[in-house]
C-alpha positions as CSV (number, residue, x, y, z in Angstrom):
1,M,104.2,74.2,94.6
2,F,108.0,73.5,94.2
3,E,107.3,69.8,93.8
4,G,109.9,69.2,91.2
5,L,112.6,71.3,92.9
6,T,111.9,69.6,96.3
7,E,112.4,66.1,94.8
8,K,115.6,67.1,92.9
9,L,117.1,68.7,96.0
10,E,116.4,65.7,98.1
11,R,118.2,63.5,95.5
12,S,121.2,65.8,95.6
13,F,121.5,65.5,99.4
14,K,121.5,61.6,99.1
15,I,125.1,61.9,97.6
16,L,126.3,62.8,101.1
17,K,124.3,60.0,102.9
18,G,126.7,57.7,104.6
19,Q,129.7,60.0,104.1
20,G,131.7,60.7,107.3
21,Y,133.2,64.0,106.1
22,I,132.5,66.8,103.8
23,T,135.2,66.9,101.1
24,E,135.7,69.0,97.9
25,I,134.8,65.9,95.8
26,N,131.5,65.0,97.4
27,V,130.5,68.6,97.9
28,A,131.2,69.4,94.2
29,E,129.0,66.5,93.2
30,T,126.2,67.6,95.5
31,V,126.5,71.2,94.4
32,K,126.3,70.2,90.8
33,E,123.0,68.4,91.4
34,V,121.7,71.4,93.4
35,R,122.5,73.7,90.5
36,K,120.7,71.4,88.0
37,A,117.7,71.4,90.3
38,L,117.6,75.2,90.4
39,L,118.0,75.5,86.7
40,D,115.1,73.0,86.2
41,A,113.0,75.1,88.5
42,D,113.4,78.0,86.0
43,V,116.1,79.9,88.0
44,S,118.4,81.9,85.8
45,Y,121.9,80.4,85.2
46,K,123.7,83.3,86.8
47,I,121.7,83.2,90.0
48,A,121.9,79.4,90.2
49,K,125.7,79.6,89.7
50,D,126.1,82.4,92.3
51,V,124.0,80.5,94.9
52,T,125.7,77.2,94.4
53,N,129.2,78.8,94.6
54,D,128.2,80.3,97.9
55,I,126.9,76.9,99.1
56,K,130.1,75.2,98.1
57,E,132.3,77.8,99.8
58,K,130.3,77.5,103.0
59,A,130.2,73.7,103.0
60,I,133.9,73.0,102.4
61,G,135.9,73.1,105.6
62,Q,132.9,72.9,107.8
63,K,133.5,70.9,111.0
64,I,130.9,68.2,111.4
65,L,129.5,67.8,114.9
66,T,129.1,64.2,116.1
67,S,125.3,64.7,116.2
68,V,125.0,66.2,112.7
69,S,125.7,64.2,109.4
70,P,127.2,65.9,106.3
71,S,123.9,65.6,104.5
72,Q,122.1,67.3,107.4
73,L,124.7,70.1,107.4
74,M,124.3,70.6,103.6
75,V,120.5,70.8,104.0
76,K,121.0,73.6,106.6
77,I,123.4,75.5,104.3
78,V,121.1,75.2,101.3
79,H,118.1,76.2,103.4
80,D,119.8,79.4,104.6
81,E,120.9,80.3,101.1
82,L,117.4,79.8,99.6
83,A,115.9,81.9,102.4
84,E,118.5,84.6,101.7
85,L,117.8,84.4,98.0
86,M,114.1,85.0,98.7
87,G,114.7,88.0,100.9
88,G,115.8,86.7,104.3
89,E,113.3,88.3,106.5
90,H,109.6,89.0,106.0
91,T,108.6,92.6,105.1
92,E,105.3,94.0,106.2
93,I,102.9,96.0,104.0
94,N,103.0,99.7,104.8
95,I,99.4,100.9,105.7
96,K,100.4,104.0,107.7
97,G,98.4,106.9,106.5
98,N,95.1,108.7,106.7
99,P,93.9,106.9,104.7
100,A,96.8,104.6,103.6
101,I,96.9,104.3,99.8
102,V,97.8,101.0,98.2
103,L,98.4,101.1,94.4
104,I,98.1,97.8,92.5
105,A,100.0,97.3,89.2
106,G,100.7,94.4,86.8
107,L,99.9,92.9,83.4
108,Q,96.5,91.9,82.3
109,G,95.6,88.4,83.5
110,S,98.1,88.5,86.4
111,G,95.3,88.5,89.0
112,K,95.4,92.1,90.1
113,T,91.6,92.5,90.6
114,T,91.3,89.3,92.5
115,F,94.4,90.1,94.7
116,S,92.9,93.6,95.4
117,A,89.8,92.0,96.9
118,K,91.9,89.4,98.8
119,L,94.0,92.2,100.2
120,A,90.9,94.2,101.2
121,N,89.6,91.1,102.9
122,Y,92.9,90.5,104.7
123,L,93.2,94.1,106.0
124,K,89.6,94.0,107.1
125,T,89.6,90.6,108.9
126,K,93.2,90.4,110.1
127,K,94.1,94.0,110.7
128,G,90.7,95.5,111.6
129,K,90.9,98.2,108.9
130,T,88.0,99.9,107.1
131,V,88.8,99.5,103.4
132,M,87.7,101.1,100.1
133,L,88.4,99.4,96.8
134,V,88.7,101.6,93.7
135,A,87.9,100.4,90.2
136,G,90.6,102.1,88.3
137,D,90.6,99.8,85.3
138,V,88.5,101.8,82.8
139,Y,89.4,99.7,79.7
140,R,88.6,96.0,80.4
141,P,84.8,95.8,80.1
142,A,84.3,93.3,82.9
143,A,86.9,94.8,85.4
144,I,84.5,97.1,87.2
145,D,81.8,94.4,87.5
146,Q,84.3,91.8,88.7
147,L,85.6,94.2,91.4
148,K,82.0,95.0,92.5
149,V,81.2,91.3,92.8
150,L,84.4,90.5,94.8
151,G,83.9,93.6,97.0
152,E,80.4,92.4,97.9
153,Q,81.8,89.0,98.7
154,V,84.3,90.4,101.2
155,G,81.9,93.2,102.5
156,V,84.0,96.1,101.3
157,E,82.8,99.3,99.5
158,V,83.8,99.6,95.9
159,Y,84.2,103.1,94.4
160,T,83.3,103.4,90.7
161,E,82.6,106.3,88.3
162,E,80.5,105.1,85.4
163,G,81.4,106.9,82.2
164,N,84.6,108.5,83.6
165,K,87.6,107.3,81.5
166,N,90.3,109.2,83.5
167,P,91.8,106.8,86.1
168,V,93.8,109.6,87.7
169,Q,90.7,111.6,88.4
170,I,88.8,108.5,89.6
171,A,91.6,107.7,92.1
172,E,91.7,111.3,93.4
173,N,87.9,111.4,93.8
174,A,87.9,108.0,95.6
175,I,90.6,109.2,98.1
176,A,88.6,112.3,98.8
177,K,85.5,110.3,99.6
178,A,87.5,107.8,101.7
179,K,88.7,110.7,103.8
180,R,85.2,112.0,104.3
181,D,84.0,108.5,105.2
182,G,86.9,107.9,107.6
183,K,88.3,104.8,105.7
184,N,91.6,103.5,106.9
185,V,92.9,102.1,103.6
186,V,92.2,102.8,99.9
187,I,93.2,100.0,97.4
188,I,93.4,101.2,93.8
189,D,93.1,98.5,91.1
190,T,94.6,99.7,87.9
191,A,94.4,98.6,84.2
192,G,96.8,96.1,82.8
193,R,97.8,95.3,79.2
194,L,98.8,92.0,77.6
195,A,102.4,93.2,77.4
196,V,104.5,96.0,78.9
197,D,103.8,99.2,76.8
198,E,104.6,102.9,77.2
199,E,101.0,104.0,77.4
200,M,100.3,101.7,80.3
201,M,103.5,102.7,82.1
202,N,102.7,106.4,81.7
203,E,99.2,106.0,83.1
204,I,100.3,104.1,86.2
205,A,103.3,106.4,86.7
206,K,100.8,109.4,86.6
207,I,98.5,107.8,89.1
208,K,101.4,107.1,91.5
209,E,102.8,110.6,91.1
210,T,99.3,112.2,91.8
211,V,98.1,110.1,94.7
212,K,101.5,109.4,96.3
213,P,100.7,105.9,97.7
214,Q,102.2,104.5,100.9
215,E,102.6,101.2,99.1
216,T,102.8,100.2,95.4
217,L,102.5,96.5,94.8
218,F,103.4,94.7,91.6
219,V,101.2,91.6,91.0
220,V,102.7,88.9,88.7
221,D,101.6,85.4,87.7
222,A,104.2,82.9,89.1
223,M,103.4,80.4,86.4
224,T,105.0,82.6,83.7
225,G,108.5,81.7,85.2
226,Q,111.4,83.9,84.0
227,D,108.9,86.2,82.1
228,A,107.6,87.1,85.5
229,V,111.0,88.2,86.6
230,N,111.6,90.2,83.4
231,T,108.3,91.9,83.7
232,A,108.9,92.8,87.3
233,K,112.2,94.4,86.3
234,A,110.5,96.5,83.6
235,F,107.8,97.7,86.0
236,N,110.3,98.4,88.8
237,D,112.6,100.4,86.5
238,R,109.7,102.7,85.8
239,L,107.5,102.6,89.0
240,D,110.0,101.8,91.7
241,F,107.4,99.7,93.5
242,D,107.6,98.6,97.1
243,G,106.8,94.9,96.9
244,V,105.9,91.9,94.8
245,V,102.8,89.7,94.9
246,L,103.1,86.3,93.3
247,T,99.7,84.8,92.2
248,K,99.0,81.2,91.1
249,L,102.0,80.0,93.1
250,D,100.0,76.8,93.9
251,G,99.9,76.0,90.2
252,D,103.7,76.2,89.6
253,T,105.7,73.2,90.6
254,R,109.0,74.9,89.5
255,G,108.8,78.1,91.5
256,G,111.7,79.9,89.8
257,A,110.0,83.3,89.9
258,A,109.6,83.1,93.7
259,L,113.3,82.2,94.1
260,T,114.8,84.8,91.8
261,I,112.5,87.9,91.6
262,R,113.8,89.3,94.9
263,T,117.5,89.2,93.6
264,V,116.6,90.8,90.3
265,V,114.4,93.7,91.4
266,E,115.8,94.0,95.0
267,K,112.2,94.4,96.3
268,P,110.6,91.9,98.8
269,I,107.9,89.5,98.0
270,K,105.1,90.5,100.4
271,F,102.2,88.1,99.5
272,V,101.5,84.9,97.6
273,G,98.2,83.9,96.1
274,L,97.3,80.2,96.6
275,G,93.8,79.7,95.1
276,E,90.7,81.6,94.0
277,K,89.0,81.9,97.4
278,M,89.1,85.3,99.0
279,D,91.0,84.0,102.1
280,A,93.5,82.2,99.9
281,L,96.2,84.8,100.5
282,D,99.4,84.2,102.4
283,I,102.0,86.5,103.8
284,F,105.4,85.6,102.3
285,Y,108.0,84.4,104.8
286,P,111.3,83.5,103.1
287,K,112.5,81.1,105.8
288,R,109.2,79.2,106.0
289,M,109.1,78.9,102.2
290,A,112.7,77.5,102.3
291,D,111.4,75.0,104.8
292,R,108.6,73.9,102.4
293,I,111.0,73.7,99.4
294,L,113.2,71.3,101.4
295,G,110.3,69.1,102.5
296,M,110.5,70.3,106.1
297,G,106.9,71.5,106.1
298,D,105.7,74.8,107.6
299,I,104.3,74.0,111.1
300,V,104.3,77.7,112.1
301,S,102.0,78.7,109.3
302,L,99.8,75.6,110.0
303,V,99.5,76.5,113.7
304,E,98.6,80.2,112.7
305,K,95.9,78.9,110.3
306,A,94.5,76.7,113.1
307,Q,94.6,79.6,115.6
308,E,92.6,81.8,113.2
309,Q,89.7,79.3,113.4
310,F,90.2,78.7,117.1
311,D,87.3,79.5,119.3
312,A,88.3,79.6,123.0
313,E,84.8,79.1,124.3
314,E,84.1,76.1,122.0
315,A,87.5,74.6,123.0
316,A,86.6,74.9,126.7
317,K,83.3,73.2,126.1
318,L,85.0,70.4,124.1
319,K,87.5,69.8,126.8
320,R,84.8,69.4,129.4
321,K,82.9,66.9,127.1
322,L,86.1,64.9,126.5
323,A,86.8,64.7,130.2
324,K,83.3,63.3,130.8
325,N,83.7,61.0,127.8
326,E,80.8,62.8,126.0
327,F,82.5,63.6,122.7
328,N,79.9,62.8,120.0
329,Y,79.3,63.0,116.2
330,N,78.2,66.7,116.4
331,D,81.5,67.6,118.0
332,F,83.4,65.4,115.4
333,L,81.6,67.3,112.6
334,K,82.5,70.7,114.1
335,Q,86.2,69.7,114.1
336,I,86.0,68.8,110.4
337,Q,84.3,72.1,109.6
338,Q,87.1,74.0,111.4
339,I,89.7,72.1,109.4
340,K,87.9,72.9,106.1
341,K,88.0,76.6,107.0
342,M,91.8,76.5,107.2
343,G,92.0,76.0,103.4
344,S,92.8,73.5,100.7
345,I,93.8,70.0,102.0
346,K,96.7,69.9,99.5
347,D,98.0,73.2,100.8
348,L,97.7,72.1,104.5
349,A,99.4,68.8,103.7
350,G,102.4,70.7,102.3
351,M,102.8,72.4,105.7
352,I,103.3,69.0,107.4
353,P,106.9,67.7,107.4
354,G,107.3,64.7,105.1
355,M,103.9,65.1,103.4
356,N,105.6,66.6,100.3
357,K,106.3,62.9,99.3
358,I,102.6,62.3,98.9
359,K,101.5,63.0,95.3
360,D,98.6,65.4,94.6
361,E,96.5,62.7,93.1
362,D,96.6,60.8,96.4
363,I,95.1,63.8,98.3
364,D,91.3,64.0,97.9
365,E,90.0,67.5,98.3
366,D,86.5,66.0,98.8
367,A,87.7,63.6,101.5
368,F,85.2,65.1,104.1
369,K,82.1,64.9,101.9
370,S,81.3,61.3,102.6
371,I,81.9,61.9,106.3
372,E,79.5,64.8,106.3
373,A,76.9,62.8,104.4
374,I,77.1,59.9,106.8
375,I,76.8,62.1,109.9
376,G,74.0,64.1,108.2
377,S,72.1,60.8,107.7
378,M,72.1,60.0,111.4
379,T,69.2,61.0,113.7
380,P,69.8,63.7,116.3
381,A,69.8,61.0,119.0
382,E,72.5,59.0,117.1
383,R,74.7,62.1,116.7
384,E,74.4,62.8,120.4
385,D,74.9,59.2,121.6
386,P,77.4,57.1,119.6
387,K,76.6,54.1,121.7
388,L,73.2,53.7,120.0
389,M,74.9,52.5,116.8
390,N,74.0,49.0,115.7
391,G,73.7,46.9,112.5
392,S,70.2,48.1,111.4
393,R,71.1,51.8,112.1
394,K,74.3,51.5,110.1
395,R,72.4,50.0,107.1
396,R,69.8,52.9,107.3
397,I,72.6,55.5,107.5
398,A,74.5,53.9,104.6
399,N,71.4,53.9,102.4
400,G,70.5,57.5,103.4
401,S,74.0,58.9,102.7
402,G,74.7,56.9,99.5
403,N,77.7,55.1,101.1
404,S,78.5,51.5,101.8
405,I,78.3,49.7,105.2
406,E,82.1,49.5,105.0
407,E,82.4,53.3,104.7
408,V,80.0,53.8,107.7
409,N,82.1,51.3,109.7
410,R,85.3,53.2,108.7
411,L,83.9,56.5,109.9
412,I,82.8,54.9,113.2
413,K,86.4,53.6,113.7
414,Q,87.9,57.1,112.8
415,F,85.5,58.7,115.3
416,E,86.5,56.3,118.0
417,E,90.2,56.7,117.4
418,T,89.9,60.5,117.2
419,S,87.9,60.6,120.4
420,K,90.4,58.4,122.2
421,M,93.4,60.5,121.1
422,M,91.7,63.8,121.9
423,R,90.6,62.6,125.4
424,M,94.2,61.5,126.0
425,V,95.6,64.9,125.1
426,S,92.9,66.8,127.1
427,T,93.6,64.8,130.2
428,G,97.4,65.4,130.1
429,G,98.3,62.2,128.3
430,A,100.1,63.8,125.4
431,K,103.4,62.1,126.4
432,K,101.7,58.7,126.6
433,M,100.1,59.2,123.2
434,M,103.5,60.1,121.6
435,Q,104.9,56.9,123.0
436,M,102.0,54.9,121.5
437,M,102.5,56.5,118.1
438,Q,106.3,55.7,118.2
439,Q,105.6,52.1,119.1
440,A,103.1,51.8,116.2
441,K,105.7,53.3,113.9
442,R,108.3,50.8,115.0
443,R,105.8,47.9,114.4
444,R,105.3,49.1,110.8
């Protein structure tokens, strides 16, 4: 995501490296490169020009503090402009109502049905809401079955009416049932078309007029670039939707749609889809996204993801075990399983400052498989007591897990280093650990 844009922006800031002052000449050169980077990221020429003009105006004449270099100041100015371009502040989904009605619109293939199920899962697990999904796409043969399967996956009721080809009537009947059943939220998945057409617009407009949703969300495939922006404008002119959902953002290294859609339709991006799994849905925070575009990572989101998997009781047990030096391979395996629950390794890596420089092919999504296989090949006694490990046990574990002795030794070393670092943190040695890491970095 944004890989190309990030690299080009970083190159543009290098023009100011080593410069003592910001001048019209060096700013003009930097801004020119920033503009080229935005255009390459599929941002429209007008928006790219407006943004870079603002950047230039803010940069020239800025007083440079002794602790801040011109390139650092330029990064800050570009960061703020990108965040503003994407909406500035995060906008929450409106789910106030009895029940709250959320209408989902978009073209066929944009990911509406998958997003509907993801949103249901998000509202159920993160907001504690009781949700009903409504199969309002009566044209695509597999749409109803797809929603049923996804609804079952996330444990949410799916309302269908076999044989009824009137989506307005289906939506009304579903809402009536949701009220009787005491549901908090009704999400209506509607039909899409391969292109914007009058019939589709009339149908969605009629549903909106009839059910009066609290929230109408437009779902669009981020990989379609400027077409996504143009489609959003056509839908908004007719539907006056409340927010945008960008799907498949993890597959678009340019990201022009995310950068410009807010400016064109003047509606906030509320969610982004980053994968097929039902929990692969992120709230859109413009400032955090600007951080990621500029290679600063997104530590806040990473911490939030970690906290979602955090078990206070398990953490207390682990702390006691670390204090007694009883951390074992079962504990190590639990930590790995918690990390896996947080999502894709590539996505997590993008949240860590500086990790954007690591190429996708260097990040192995199956990195934990061999570790799990090796630990799975240990006996219960070996998992409980790491001191039992010897040469013959290692050979047996290597054969049983389909790995080499070298890989088993590598895991044992990883386990020992992890155990040492975790014990240091749990016993108040975080400062000492940071000093050790800084010394190791200097030695490299």
